[in-house]
C-alpha positions in Angstrom: 1.2 0.9 -9.3 -1.7 -1.5 -9.6 0.2 -4.4 -11.1 2.6 -4.4 -8.0 -0.4 -4.4 -5.9 -2.0 -7.4 -7.9 1.1 -9.5 -7.6 1.9 -9.0 -3.9 -2.0 -10.0 -3.6 -1.5 -12.9 -5.5 1.5 -13.7 -3.5 -0.2 -13.6 -0.1 1.8 -10.1 1.0 0.4 -6.9 2.5 0.3 -4.6 -0.2 1.1 -1.6 2.0 4.0 -3.3 3.8 5.4 -4.4 0.3 5.2 -1.1 -1.2 6.4 0.7 1.7 9.6 -1.7 1.7 10.2 -1.2 -2.3 9.7 2.9 -2.0 12.3 3.2 1.2 14.5 0.6 -0.5 14.5 2.6 -3.8 14.3 6.2 -2.5 18.1 6.3 -1.7 19.4 5.1 -4.9 16.8 7.3 -7.0 17.6 10.7 -5.0 21.4 10.2 -5.6 21.0 9.6 -9.2 22.6 6.1 -9.0 21.9 3.2 -11.3 20.0 0.3 -8.8 21.8 -2.7 -8.9 20.2 -5.8 -10.6 20.6 -7.7 -7.3 18.7 -4.8 -5.2 15.7 -5.2 -7.9 15.9 -8.9 -7.8 15.8 -9.0 -3.9 12.5 -6.6 -4.3 10.6 -9.2 -6.2 7.5 -10.3 -4.1 9.0 -13.8 -4.7 12.7 -13.5 -3.7 13.8 -15.0 -0.5 14.2 -11.8 1.3 10.4 -11.0 1.0 9.2 -14.4 1.2 11.6 -15.0 4.6 10.0 -12.1 6.1 6.9 -12.3 8.2 6.1 -8.6 8.1 5.2 -8.7 4.3 2.3 -11.2 4.7 -1.7 -10.5 5.1 -2.1 -13.0 7.6 0.6 -14.9 9.7 -0.6 -18.4 8.1 -0.1 -17.3 4.8 3.4 -17.9 4.7 2.9 -21.2 4.3 1.2 -20.9 0.8 4.0 -18.9 -0.8 4.0 -18.3 -4.5 1.2 -20.5 -5.3 -0.4 -18.5 -8.1 -3.0 -20.2 -10.5 -5.9 -19.3 -12.3 -8.3 -20.0 -9.1 -6.7 -17.5 -6.7 -9.3 -15.4 -5.0 -8.5 -12.1 -4.7 -9.7 -9.7 -2.1 -13.0 -8.4 -2.7 -12.6 -5.5 -0.7 -9.5 -3.2 -2.2 -9.8 0.1 -2.0 -7.8 2.9 -3.6 -7.5 6.3 -3.1 -6.9 8.6 -6.2 -5.6 12.0 -6.0 
């Protein structure tokens, strides 16, 4: 889960919106016991055209301009809080 959140952040996505989308997309497949098609999995990657083209996934409106620019000097938000049950 942590790596999914960090990958979303590195791609300037809102982790909550992104995880919500992933789970709501995968639950119908898993609940029916069906194999998830590779095309569906590819569409859920943070760098996919579907995700990158949808402004609702971005943390800030201007972030959509900085698509997939990952390098060693990326600043991650300092105030990430995770609730562990």
